C-alpha positions in Angstrom: 0.0 0.0 0.0 1.4 3.4 -1.0 1.0 6.2 1.5 0.9 10.0 1.1 1.8 12.3 4.0 -1.0 14.8 4.4 0.0 17.9 6.5 -3.5 17.9 8.1 -4.4 14.2 8.4 -1.1 12.4 8.6 -0.1 9.5 6.3 -3.1 8.2 4.4 -3.6 5.7 1.6 -2.8 7.3 -1.8 -6.3 6.4 -3.0 -7.7 9.1 -0.7 -6.0 11.9 -2.7 -6.6 13.6 -6.0 -3.8 15.2 -8.0 -4.5 18.9 -8.8 -1.6 19.8 -11.2 1.6 21.7 -11.0 1.9 24.7 -8.8 2.5 27.6 -11.3 2.3 31.4 -11.2 -1.2 32.4 -12.1 -1.7 35.3 -14.5 -4.1 38.1 -13.4 -7.4 36.7 -14.6 -8.8 40.2 -15.1 -5.9 41.5 -17.2 -4.5 38.5 -19.1 -5.5 37.4 -22.6 -7.6 34.3 -23.3 -4.5 32.7 -24.7 -2.5 33.4 -21.6 -5.3 32.0 -19.4 -5.7 28.9 -21.5 -1.9 28.3 -21.4 -2.0 28.5 -17.6 -5.0 26.2 -17.2 -4.2 23.6 -19.9 -0.4 23.5 -20.6 2.0 22.0 -18.1 5.8 21.9 -18.2 5.9 18.3 -16.9 9.7 18.3 -16.0 11.7 15.4 -14.9 12.8 15.9 -11.3 11.4 17.7 -8.2 8.2 19.6 -8.8 5.6 21.3 -6.6 2.1 19.9 -7.1 -1.4 20.6 -5.8 -3.0 17.6 -4.0 -6.5 17.2 -2.4 -7.3 14.9 0.5 -10.8 13.9 -0.6 -12.2 13.0 2.8 -11.4 16.3 4.4 -11.5 18.5 1.3 -8.0 19.8 2.2 -5.8 21.2 -0.5 -2.0 21.1 0.1 1.3 21.2 -1.8 3.6 18.3 -2.3 7.2 18.4 -3.5 7.5 15.2 -5.6 10.4 13.7 -7.7 8.6 12.8 -10.9 11.5 10.4 -11.9 11.3 8.2 -8.8 7.6 9.1 -7.8 8.9 9.9 -4.3 7.1 12.5 -2.2 9.9 14.6 -0.5 7.6 16.8 1.6 4.1 18.1 1.9 3.0 21.4 3.4 0.1 23.8 3.8 -0.2 26.3 0.9 -0.1 29.2 3.4 3.7 28.7 3.5 4.0 30.3 0.0 0.6 31.9 -0.7 -0.2 34.8 1.5 -3.4 36.0 -0.1 -6.5 34.2 -1.4 -8.1 34.9 -4.7 -11.9 34.8 -4.8 -13.1 33.8 -8.3 -16.8 34.0 -7.2 -18.6 37.0 -8.6 -20.1 39.1 -5.8 -23.9 38.9 -5.7 -25.6 42.2 -6.2 -28.5 42.9 -3.8 -31.9 43.2 -5.4 -34.8 44.7 -3.6 -37.9 42.7 -3.3 -40.5 44.3 -5.6 -43.3 43.2 -3.3 
């Protein structure tokens, strides 16, 4: 059985996790072109060696970052995204209040 060390829940069976892609610098979604946004979303560098990746622990819905060697498939460390991301981006449009016509 292969285990993944989760920073929140400890070592868990790898089947409890979902891969979320490489950690990459996100372009400003309000200022970038459609081509730049598509490149960010769909194209990955996929290097051989140590990469930072997003992972989700499904049972707790906890996202974290893993540093993994893609050649040996060895997880070197996992950590909370707060170590490198200091602000949160809200992609949800803000609801506008509408008065009840009654």
